[in-house]
C-alpha positions in Angstrom: 17.3 74.7 -31.7 15.3 76.0 -28.8 13.6 79.4 -29.4 11.8 82.0 -27.3 11.0 81.1 -23.7 12.3 77.6 -24.2 15.8 78.9 -25.1 15.8 81.3 -22.1 14.6 78.5 -19.9 17.5 76.3 -20.9 19.9 79.0 -19.8 18.2 79.3 -16.5 18.1 75.5 -16.1 21.8 75.2 -16.9 22.7 77.7 -14.2 20.4 76.0 -11.7 21.8 72.5 -12.3 25.4 73.8 -12.3 24.9 75.4 -8.9 22.8 72.7 -7.1 23.5 69.4 -8.9 27.1 69.4 -10.0 27.3 65.7 -10.6 24.5 65.7 -13.2 25.6 69.0 -14.7 29.1 67.6 -15.4 27.6 64.3 -16.7 25.5 66.4 -19.1 28.6 67.9 -20.6 29.5 64.6 -22.1 26.0 63.9 -23.6 25.3 64.6 -27.3 25.0 68.4 -27.7 21.5 68.2 -29.2 20.2 66.4 -26.1 21.7 68.7 -23.5 19.0 71.3 -23.3 16.3 68.6 -22.5 18.6 66.9 -19.9 19.3 70.2 -18.2 15.6 71.0 -18.2 14.8 67.6 -16.6 17.5 68.0 -14.0 16.5 71.6 -13.2 13.0 70.5 -12.6 14.4 67.9 -10.1 16.4 70.7 -8.4 13.2 72.8 -8.1 11.2 70.0 -6.4 14.0 68.5 -4.4 14.9 71.8 -2.7 11.4 72.8 -1.7 12.0 71.6 1.9 15.0 74.0 2.1 12.9 76.9 0.9 10.0 76.7 3.4 9.6 76.6 7.2 6.4 74.6 7.3 5.0 71.7 5.2 1.9 73.6 3.9 3.9 76.2 1.8 5.9 73.2 0.5 2.8 71.4 -0.5 1.6 74.5 -2.3 4.9 74.7 -4.3 4.7 71.0 -5.2 1.1 71.5 -6.2 2.1 74.3 -8.5 4.3 71.8 -10.4 1.5 69.2 -10.5 -0.8 71.8 -12.0 1.7 72.8 -14.6 2.3 69.2 -15.6 -1.5 68.5 -15.8 -1.9 71.4 -18.2 -0.9 72.0 -21.8 0.8 75.4 -21.5 4.1 74.8 -19.6 6.0 76.9 -22.2 3.6 79.8 -21.7 3.6 79.6 -17.9 6.2 82.3 -17.4 8.4 79.9 -15.4 11.7 79.4 -17.3 12.3 75.9 -16.0 8.7 74.9 -16.8 9.1 76.3 -20.3 12.3 74.3 -20.9 10.7 71.2 -19.4 7.6 71.6 -21.5 9.7 71.7 -24.6 11.6 68.6 -23.6 8.3 66.7 -22.8 6.9 67.6 -26.2 10.2 66.9 -28.1 11.0 63.5 -26.5 7.5 62.4 -25.5 8.4 62.2 -21.9 5.7 60.6 -19.7 4.3 63.1 -17.4 3.2 60.4 -15.0 6.8 59.7 -14.1 7.3 63.4 -13.3 4.1 63.5 -11.2 5.2 60.4 -9.3 8.5 62.1 -8.6 6.7 65.0 -7.1 4.6 62.7 -5.0 7.7 61.0 -3.7 9.2 64.4 -2.8 6.2 65.1 -0.6 7.9 62.9 1.9 10.7 65.4 2.2 8.3 68.0 3.7 7.7 66.1 6.8 9.8 64.5 9.6 8.1 61.1 9.3 10.4 58.0 9.6 11.4 56.1 6.5 9.6 52.9 7.5 11.7 50.2 5.9 14.5 49.4 3.5 11.9 48.6 0.9 10.4 52.0 1.3 13.8 53.6 0.9 14.3 51.7 -2.3 10.9 52.8 -3.5 11.6 56.4 -2.7 14.9 56.2 -4.6 13.2 54.5 -7.5 10.6 57.2 -7.9 13.2 60.0 -7.7 16.7 59.0 -8.8 15.8 56.0 -10.9 13.0 57.9 -12.6 15.3 60.7 -13.6 17.7 58.2 -15.2 14.8 56.5 -17.0 13.6 59.9 -18.4 17.2 60.8 -19.3 17.5 57.5 -21.3 14.4 58.5 -23.2 15.9 61.8 -24.1 19.2 60.1 -25.2 17.2 57.6 -27.3 15.5 60.5 -29.1 12.1 59.7 -27.5 12.2 55.9 -28.3 12.0 53.3 -25.5 15.6 52.1 -25.0 14.7 49.5 -22.4 17.2 48.9 -19.7 14.7 49.1 -16.8 16.9 47.0 -14.5 20.0 49.1 -15.2 18.4 52.5 -14.5 16.4 51.1 -11.6 19.4 49.7 -9.7 21.7 52.6 -10.7 19.2 55.2 -9.5 18.8 53.4 -6.1 22.5 53.2 -5.6 23.0 56.8 -6.4 20.2 58.0 -4.2 21.3 55.9 -1.2 24.8 57.5 -1.5 23.2 60.9 -1.8 21.2 60.4 1.4 24.3 59.2 3.2 26.3 62.2 2.1 23.5 64.5 3.1 23.3 63.1 6.7 24.7 66.2 8.3 22.1 68.4 6.6 19.1 66.2 7.0 19.6 65.6 10.7 20.2 69.3 11.3 16.7 70.0 10.1 15.2 67.1 12.0 14.9 64.5 9.3 16.0 60.8 9.5 16.0 59.0 6.2 17.5 55.9 7.7 15.1 52.9 7.4 13.3 52.3 10.7 13.5 48.5 10.4 17.3 48.6 9.8 17.7 51.0 12.8 15.7 48.7 15.0 17.9 45.8 14.0 21.0 47.6 15.3 19.4 49.3 18.3 19.5 52.8 16.8 16.8 55.2 17.6 15.7 58.4 15.9 16.6 60.4 19.0 20.1 59.0 18.9 20.5 60.1 15.2 19.2 63.6 15.9 21.5 63.9 18.9 24.3 63.0 16.5 25.4 59.9 18.5 28.0 58.5 16.2 28.3 55.3 18.2 28.4 51.7 17.0 24.6 51.4 16.3 24.8 54.3 13.8 28.0 53.0 12.2 26.4 49.6 11.7 23.4 51.0 10.0 25.5 53.2 7.7 27.7 50.2 6.9 24.6 48.2 5.9 23.4 51.0 3.7 26.8 51.3 2.0 26.6 47.6 1.3 23.1 48.0 -0.1 24.3 50.7 -2.4 27.1 48.5 -3.6 24.7 45.6 -4.3 22.5 47.8 -6.4 25.5 49.3 -8.2 26.7 45.8 -9.0 23.3 44.8 -10.4 23.2 48.0 -12.4 26.6 47.4 -14.0 25.6 43.8 -14.8 22.4 44.9 -16.5 24.1 47.8 -18.3 26.3 45.3 -20.2 23.2 44.2 -22.1 21.7 47.7 -22.5 22.1 50.2 -25.3 24.2 53.4 -25.3 21.2 55.6 -24.3 20.7 53.6 -21.1 24.4 53.5 -20.3 24.6 57.2 -20.9 21.7 57.9 -18.6 23.4 56.1 -15.7 26.7 57.8 -16.0 26.3 59.7 -12.7 26.3 56.3 -11.0 30.0 56.0 -11.7 30.4 58.3 -8.7 28.8 55.9 -6.3 31.9 53.9 -5.5 34.2 56.9 -5.1 31.6 58.5 -2.8 31.3 55.3 -0.8 35.0 55.2 -0.2 34.9 58.8 1.0 32.0 57.9 3.3 34.0 54.9 4.7 37.0 57.1 5.4 34.8 59.4 7.5 32.7 56.7 9.1 34.1 57.5 12.6 32.2 60.8 12.4 29.5 60.7 9.7 28.2 64.1 10.8 31.2 65.9 9.5 31.1 67.9 6.2 29.5 65.6 3.6 31.8 63.5 1.5 33.0 65.3 -1.6 35.2 64.6 -4.6 37.5 67.1 -6.1 36.3 68.8 -9.2 39.0 67.0 -11.2 38.2 63.6 -9.8 34.5 64.1 -10.6 35.2 65.3 -14.1 37.5 62.4 -14.9 35.3 59.8 -13.4 32.3 61.0 -15.4 34.3 61.4 -18.6 35.6 57.9 -18.4 32.1 56.6 -17.7 30.7 58.5 -20.6 33.3 57.0 -22.9 32.4 53.5 -21.8 28.7 54.2 -22.4 29.2 54.7 -26.1 
């Protein structure tokens, strides 16, 4: 049972994840009750760092916010920091022996979000996804395994990349509106697509071809994740439950492929709930 600031932090974390990361919030509902506070703390930390770009108008204040989290992770007093999410995360790190290096790497990867630099290549996109989405699944698997190493690196690695790619495709209307292009430059060049065309919201054949290739890439990673999960334990399968939404999201994206700058592809609350519930049952 969490006490003091840790307990208050879990409540704040739950509210934050419920509002800003509904997929992971619903997935957490099907996790063992004793593990939910730590999962929510982990996901709330991710919400905090992933939304920094939305909270600042220039990179420097964003760098300062990320540095705040680096400093907290480098110290030994997260629970006494006064920040409710930090308190909850500190308790989770201590309880489940979570590696702080993975959290620091996630922050470092999120620094990319503060700038409008191009994503150089497909490999860079996969690396970014691995240090963010896959890392979260890896840390979640440690929590679900009660701090032991559950293995399953291939499953969480591929599942995280697939889920992240779908997330970036769904976020295309938002990211382009703020001047960001997460589409890999090498893939864009292959199809004759330029950054200017993307930011001008030119939904012509070059963009459709790039997005189709990325959907295919997400499906390949999802297939590899599913194959690897067959040999993994329940902690790993439980950690990758959010990846069950990849294929439904991809079908929504394909249905809207004629105009990918429309409202991002969404699933109904019932469809999301049932998909994640079924995935959680298969994970046992």
